[in-house]
C-alpha positions in Angstrom: 92.5 64.1 92.7 88.9 64.4 91.4 87.7 65.3 94.9 90.3 67.8 95.9 89.3 71.4 95.3 90.2 75.0 96.3 88.1 78.1 95.9 89.8 81.1 94.1 88.0 84.2 93.0 84.7 82.6 94.0 85.3 79.6 91.7 85.7 76.0 92.7 88.9 74.8 91.1 90.2 71.2 91.0 93.8 70.5 92.3 96.3 68.4 90.4 99.7 66.9 91.1 103.2 68.0 90.3 105.9 66.7 87.9 107.7 65.7 91.1 104.8 63.4 92.1 104.7 62.0 88.6 108.4 61.2 88.7 108.2 59.5 92.1 105.2 57.4 91.0 106.9 56.4 87.7 110.2 55.5 89.5 108.3 53.5 92.2 106.3 51.6 89.5 109.5 50.7 87.7 111.0 49.2 90.9 107.8 47.3 91.6 108.0 45.8 88.1 111.6 44.8 88.5 110.8 43.1 91.8 107.7 41.3 90.6 108.9 40.7 87.0 105.5 41.8 85.7 104.0 44.9 84.3 102.0 47.4 86.5 99.0 49.5 85.7 98.6 51.4 89.0 100.8 52.9 91.6 100.2 54.7 94.9 102.5 57.3 96.5 102.3 59.7 99.4 102.9 63.4 98.9 104.6 65.9 101.3 101.1 67.5 101.6 99.9 64.3 103.3 97.7 63.4 100.4 97.8 59.9 98.9 97.8 59.6 95.1 96.6 56.5 93.2 97.9 57.0 89.6 97.7 55.2 86.3 100.9 53.7 84.9 101.3 54.4 81.2 103.5 52.4 78.6 105.0 50.0 81.1 107.9 48.0 79.8 110.3 45.4 81.2 113.6 44.7 79.5 116.9 43.1 80.4 117.8 44.5 83.8 115.5 47.6 83.5 111.9 48.7 83.7 110.3 51.9 82.3 106.9 53.6 82.4 105.2 57.0 82.4 102.7 58.9 84.4 100.5 61.6 82.9 100.8 65.0 84.6 97.5 66.4 85.8 97.5 70.1 86.6 93.9 70.2 87.6 92.3 73.5 86.8 95.6 75.3 86.9 96.7 76.8 83.5 99.9 74.7 83.5 101.7 74.1 80.2 103.0 70.7 81.6 99.4 69.5 82.0 98.8 66.3 80.1 102.4 65.5 79.3 104.2 62.2 80.0 106.7 62.2 82.8 108.6 58.9 82.6 111.2 56.9 84.5 113.7 54.2 83.4 115.1 52.2 86.4 117.9 49.7 86.3 119.6 47.8 89.2 122.9 48.7 90.6 125.5 46.5 92.3 125.4 48.7 95.5 122.6 50.1 97.6 122.7 53.6 96.3 119.9 55.4 94.5 121.3 57.6 91.7 118.8 60.0 90.1 119.5 61.8 86.8 117.5 63.4 84.0 117.3 62.3 80.4 115.4 63.4 77.4 113.3 66.5 77.9 114.7 67.3 81.4 116.5 70.6 81.6 120.1 71.1 82.7 121.2 73.8 85.2 123.5 76.3 83.5 123.7 79.0 86.2 124.9 79.0 89.8 122.5 79.8 92.6 119.8 77.3 91.6 118.7 74.2 93.5 121.7 72.1 92.2 125.1 72.4 90.6 125.8 73.6 87.1 125.4 70.7 84.7 123.0 68.7 86.9 119.5 67.7 85.8 116.9 70.2 86.9 115.2 67.9 89.4 114.4 69.8 92.6 115.4 68.6 96.1 111.8 67.7 97.1 111.1 65.5 94.1 114.5 63.8 94.6 113.5 63.0 98.2 110.1 61.8 97.1 111.7 59.4 94.5 114.1 58.0 97.1 111.4 57.7 99.8 109.0 55.8 97.6 111.7 53.4 96.4 113.0 52.8 99.9 109.5 51.9 101.1 109.5 48.9 98.9 113.2 48.0 98.4 116.6 48.4 100.0 118.5 47.7 96.8 120.4 50.2 94.6 119.0 51.7 91.5 119.8 54.1 88.7 116.8 56.2 88.1 116.5 58.2 84.9 113.6 60.7 84.7 112.7 61.8 81.2 109.9 63.7 79.4 109.5 63.1 75.6 107.9 66.5 75.0 110.0 68.3 77.6 112.2 70.3 75.3 109.3 71.7 73.4 107.2 72.4 76.5 110.1 74.1 78.3 110.0 77.0 75.7 106.7 78.0 77.3 108.0 78.1 80.8 110.3 80.4 82.9 113.2 78.0 82.5 115.1 80.0 79.8 115.0 83.0 82.2 116.3 80.9 85.1 119.3 79.3 83.3 117.7 75.9 82.8 118.2 74.7 79.2 117.0 71.8 77.1 113.8 70.8 79.0 111.4 71.2 81.8 112.2 71.1 85.5 110.9 68.4 87.9 109.4 70.5 90.6 106.9 70.7 93.5 107.3 71.2 97.2 104.0 69.7 98.3 103.4 67.2 95.5 100.1 68.9 94.8 99.3 71.6 92.3 97.0 74.3 93.8 95.3 76.1 90.9 96.2 79.7 90.3 98.8 79.6 93.0 100.3 83.0 93.7 102.9 81.4 95.9 104.4 79.5 93.0 104.6 82.6 90.8 106.2 84.7 93.6 108.8 81.9 94.2 109.8 82.1 90.6 110.1 85.9 90.7 112.2 85.7 93.8 114.4 83.0 92.3 115.1 85.2 89.3 116.1 88.1 91.6 118.4 85.8 93.6 120.2 84.7 90.4 120.7 88.3 89.3 122.0 89.3 92.7 124.3 86.3 92.9 125.7 87.3 89.5 126.7 90.7 91.1 123.8 92.8 89.9 122.8 95.6 92.3 120.3 97.3 90.1 117.2 95.5 88.8 114.6 96.3 86.1 111.1 95.2 87.0 108.2 95.0 84.5 104.7 93.6 84.8 104.6 91.9 81.4 106.4 91.1 78.1 105.5 94.5 76.6 107.4 96.1 79.5 110.3 93.9 78.9 110.4 94.9 75.2 110.0 98.6 76.2 113.0 98.3 78.6 115.1 97.0 75.7 114.0 99.8 73.5 115.0 102.3 76.2 118.5 100.8 76.3 118.2 99.7 79.9 120.4 96.9 81.1 119.2 93.4 80.2 118.9 92.5 83.9 115.2 92.4 84.4 112.5 90.3 86.1 108.8 90.0 85.0 106.7 90.5 88.1 103.2 90.3 86.8 100.8 92.1 89.1 102.9 91.5 92.2 104.6 94.9 92.3 104.6 95.3 96.1 106.0 91.9 96.9 108.6 92.2 94.2 109.8 95.6 95.2 110.0 94.6 98.8 112.0 91.5 98.0 114.4 93.3 95.8 114.9 96.0 98.5 115.5 93.5 101.3 117.7 91.4 99.1 120.1 94.3 98.8 119.6 95.8 95.3 120.6 99.4 95.4 118.3 100.6 92.6 114.9 99.5 91.2 113.7 100.6 87.8 110.0 99.9 87.1 108.8 99.8 83.5 105.0 99.4 83.1 102.0 100.3 81.0 99.8 103.2 82.1 97.0 100.7 82.9 99.1 99.1 85.6 101.1 102.0 86.9 98.1 104.4 87.1 97.0 102.1 90.0 100.4 102.2 91.6 100.3 106.0 91.4 97.4 105.9 93.9 99.2 103.3 96.1 97.9 100.0 94.8 100.7 97.4 95.0 98.8 94.5 93.5 97.5 95.6 90.2 95.3 92.7 89.2 91.9 93.9 88.0 90.3 91.4 90.4 92.0 93.1 93.3 91.6 96.7 92.2 90.5 98.7 89.2 91.0 102.4 89.7 92.7 103.4 86.4 90.2 106.1 85.5 90.1 107.3 89.1 93.8 107.7 89.1 93.8 109.7 85.9 90.9 111.9 87.2 92.8 112.5 90.5 96.0 113.7 88.8 94.0 115.8 86.3 92.1 117.4 89.2 95.4 118.2 91.0 96.3 120.5 88.1 92.8 121.9 87.9 91.7 120.4 84.6 88.1 121.4 83.8 85.3 119.3 85.1 84.1 118.4 81.6 87.5 116.8 80.9 87.4 114.9 84.2 83.9 113.6 83.2 85.1 112.5 79.7 88.1 110.6 81.2 85.9 109.0 83.9 83.5 107.7 81.2 86.3 105.9 79.3 86.7 102.1 79.3 90.4 101.8 78.7 93.4 103.9 79.6 94.4 104.1 75.9 91.1 105.7 75.2 91.5 108.2 78.1 95.1 109.0 76.9 93.7 110.4 73.6 91.5 112.8 75.5 94.3 113.8 77.9 96.9 114.4 75.2 94.5 116.1 72.8 93.4 118.6 75.5 97.0 119.4 76.5 97.3 117.7 79.9 100.0 115.3 79.1 102.0 116.7 82.0 100.0 114.6 84.4 102.1 111.5 83.4 105.2 113.1 84.8 103.2 113.7 88.0 102.0 110.1 88.0 105.6 109.0 87.6 106.6 111.0 90.7 103.6 109.6 92.5 104.7 106.1 91.8 108.2 106.9 93.1 106.9 108.5 96.2 104.6 105.6 97.0 107.3 103.0 96.4 109.6 104.9 98.9 106.8 105.1 101.4 106.0 101.4 100.9 109.7 100.6 101.6 109.9 103.2 104.4 113.1 104.6 102.8 112.8 108.2 101.4 116.3 108.0 99.9 116.0 104.8 98.0 117.0 105.0 94.3 113.9 104.4 92.2 113.1 105.2 88.6 109.8 104.6 86.8 109.0 104.6 83.1 105.3 104.7 82.1 104.3 103.9 78.6 101.3 103.4 76.3 100.9 101.1 73.4 100.4 104.1 71.0 102.6 106.8 72.4 105.5 104.8 73.9 107.1 106.3 77.0 104.8 109.1 78.4 
């Protein structure tokens, strides 16, 4: 994996490999140890992406009828909380030819319907399960009980989306390609969509969307239903998915720094994609004929919170209601549905809801 890179934002970023690849490699190494009756230090697997991985085997052990070992997760240059953790397998022989896969310590359990398995099952996704079985079947036709575990899984899981998804007690074993692509927007969007799917399957037809944790807390303070999804900067993709999924109402709760961009029609609010916060404020001030001097003061500000002070102190707070209407109009235009039920709350860190 030292030679596999992608370029994101003009930077060369190293790829890594998923917890699913780690699990398949550890399980395969265990079967190899059982067959050869000796410890292994290396193992090779193929990934669904068509990339071969040669991985180190950590803490190999042979016992009466079983073998165990670990593989260290490598997230590459992706800011992945599971990077560097041990993903382990313990494999024992069965009397039949079945391969039975389960999760042990540190692997989460599914507690909500609509996920990739049944309630009560280990949170090991379908692709990693297929990878484990494929790698074992390439070297053996015997039956095995495969227990995947992660000693630090319960602790690490608190930093993931698992609590939102209804996975408790540990991490998920995931990955559709076996390879981690740094800064993958696709992976984040899939998580957002999955959260919406779960809410919809539970019978919700109204959904609260917020870019970040502050928006989530603000939604709670407003007394909005606790049925929300954090969408980061992907406002357009999230709104479109919710609409096409069948939700009848969308409520968006966001900071002025994000929603000022939406008020001009920007549906990806990452600063790397667009930064027109001051331009948005100047535009809405100009619409109500604010003096040129105020427009210049606002335009020279660095942050929206700084600009808010000028706008409020000079008596032009009414523009925030106009910006709210602008957001709603642009969302409806984006969805091509002028009658869709949309509500928007814009807040600041100092003044709360504007």
